[in-house]
C-alpha positions, 0 to 999 in steps of 0.5 A: 605937793601937798595934794600928793602927801595927802593921796600917798597918805589916803591910799592905804586906807582906801586900799584897806576899805576896799580889801575890807569891802571886797571880803564882806561882799564875797562872804556874804555871796557865799553865805546866801548862795552856796548850798553845800556847808563845807564849800561855803565855809572853804570860800570864806576861809579863802576869802578872809585869809588871802586878802584881795586875791581871795575875793578875786578867786571867788569871783572867778571860780565860785559864782555860777553865771551861767543861766540858759533857758533850757526850753525846748527848740521845737513845737511840743507836737514834735517832741519825742514821745510826745504822745499822751501816753508816753509821759505816763509812767503807768502806761510803760511796760516794765519787766515784772521784776521791775515793777518796783522801779516805777517809783524810781521812774516817777521820780526821775520824770519829776526830776528831770521832766522829761518823758520816759520813751519805749522803743529804743535800741541800746548798743554798748561800744567798749573803748575807742576801738569799738566806739570809733569805728562805728562813729565814723560809719555812722558820719560816712552814712550820714545824708542830712545832719550830724551834730557833735559834741565833745569835751575833748576833741584832740588833733591827733591821728583819730582826731584828724579822721573825724575832721576829714570825715566830717569835711567829706560829710559836708562835701555831700551837702550834710549840715554839720555842727560840731561843739567843743568844750573850751578847755577840752581845745587844749589837751593837744597842741595845735588845737583841733580847731585849726584843722576844722577851720581848714576843713571848713567845718562849723564848730563852737567853742563852749565857754571860752575861757580866755575870752574877758566876759567869760572869765566868770565861768571858767570853771563850768565845763561842757562834759557832755559827749553826744553825736546825732546823725540824721536825727535818727542815730544817736552816740553818748557815753564817756569817750572823748575823741583821743588817740589814747582810747584806741586800747587795742593799739597800744597808745602810749597813755591808754584809756578804758572807756565805754560809749553807746549807739542808740536808736529809737525815740530817746535819740530825739533827747540827745538831739534836743540837748545838743541843740540847746547847747549849740544854741547857747554857744552860737545863737544859732537854732536847729529846727526841722525834719533835717534835725528832728525827723519822726522817730520809730521804735527800733528796740525793747529798751525804755530810756530817757535822757538826763540833762545835767549842769549848773544851770536849770538842770542843777543836780538832776544827776545827783537826785537820780542817783539818789532816787535809784539808791533808795529804790534798790532791793537786792544789788546796786553796781558803780563803776566810775573813774572819779569817786568823791560823793558828797555826805548825802550820797555816802549816806544813801549808799550805807543806807542801801547797804544796811537794807541788805542790798549788795553795793559793789563800787569799782574804781581804777587802782590809779586814776589819771588825777593823783589828787582826786585819787588822794581824796577818794581814799579819804572817805573810802572808810565811810562806805566800808564800814557800813558793808559797801564793797570797793574794788580796784580795777588793774591798768590801764586807767578805766574811765567808764560810768556805770550804774546798774540797779537790781539787774533791771536799770542802768544809768550810762553816760558822762557823769562821774561820782564826784562834786565836779561832775554833780554841781559844776560840769554840764553832764549828759547821762541816760536811764535805761529799763531793760533786763536784757541791756543790764544783763550785758552791761553786767557781763561787761563789769564782770570783765572789768573785775578780773584781776581787780583786788577788794579794798578792806577797811583794815587797809584803809585803817592801816594807812600812815598818819602822814598818808591819812593826813594828805588824803584828808586835806585833799578832800577838803578841797573837794569842792574844787577838784 
């Protein structure tokens, strides 16, 4: 009885000591490892004002434990563009009006450590109405291999059509691998994984959120969209596999978006990104000509893949955006569904505008994430007051991601202009040097501008105080959104 009494008297002190120790350790880790000052301060506030719960949340959401060795899975001689001249920026032929962008090409080469390769064909596919038929046709024509990676793979009519096409490809002897982000499997019930398993389609789930050993990485998602068929035809962009992207069919929740069909040497870089993700998830190495055949020139686009993620590829996309803004001379056009850039990107946008560059940013009038809209509106005044232009496009919600600089350079892919994309998600983008491609993408932007309205600084200043407080408070949480 005396022992129990002593234990009862001691345990509150033990809990207090454990609470203090966990708060000190978590706060120290945030101070030492968080690169963003605001994120560090916010985490320390959570840790201090939420005893025990704060350190646990930081342990689950605040620490990046993903460490993937981002090395080539093939011999150097088989890398796309591995010839001695492909890795030399000066050897790449650019349009005369894009000569000043050689500095950008050199900067991205050092950021990404990936060769810039000529001879590519890049075709824009608008919405799922164009993208899905092209992707399904490629699957039906496949003879050797199909690698498919997506964030969302819904169990709907469209998703089941892809599952059936993949099943038929396997029946023809095609090697198929499908990678889905764990969070993306929960957008429909039941999950598409049941249909894939029934169809005997080999698939992997990226960072399963319910696995105990993955709880520490639950905030890190694979947002990449990549499909490579026979190692020769590639698809990438922003489109997930879900029925809502079939805009022409008037779905309940329509989503406009852009995807791209690729041919040429850069397809090998898409395949490499997929193979690294697949090996990380399943421990299976994809190699040989079935997955990495020799690739010949197919077009006039000079391109380079930009994989980005919270590992060895950390902030490569953000640095590329900063380099592009610093090299711009005439115009910068940005299309993104989520616009919550950090202070450095805001400063780069403003500095470009102050240099006389016309900076135009097209956003959806209402995104599918209301709280992200609030956080975004809280910082619009910062770019408007320096001369940047913001336009709001009409419904339906536009999930497209585009950046065009000086009518010569284009950035396409899965990355958004927010902290989640630039610091937490695994993203995949492509930089392209080609005035013809840039002009075609500019035409797409002009089409999206039809019916768009311009936001003014006066409009932002006229918001009521409660709305300003709501938007500003939400913006403080941007490191977690």
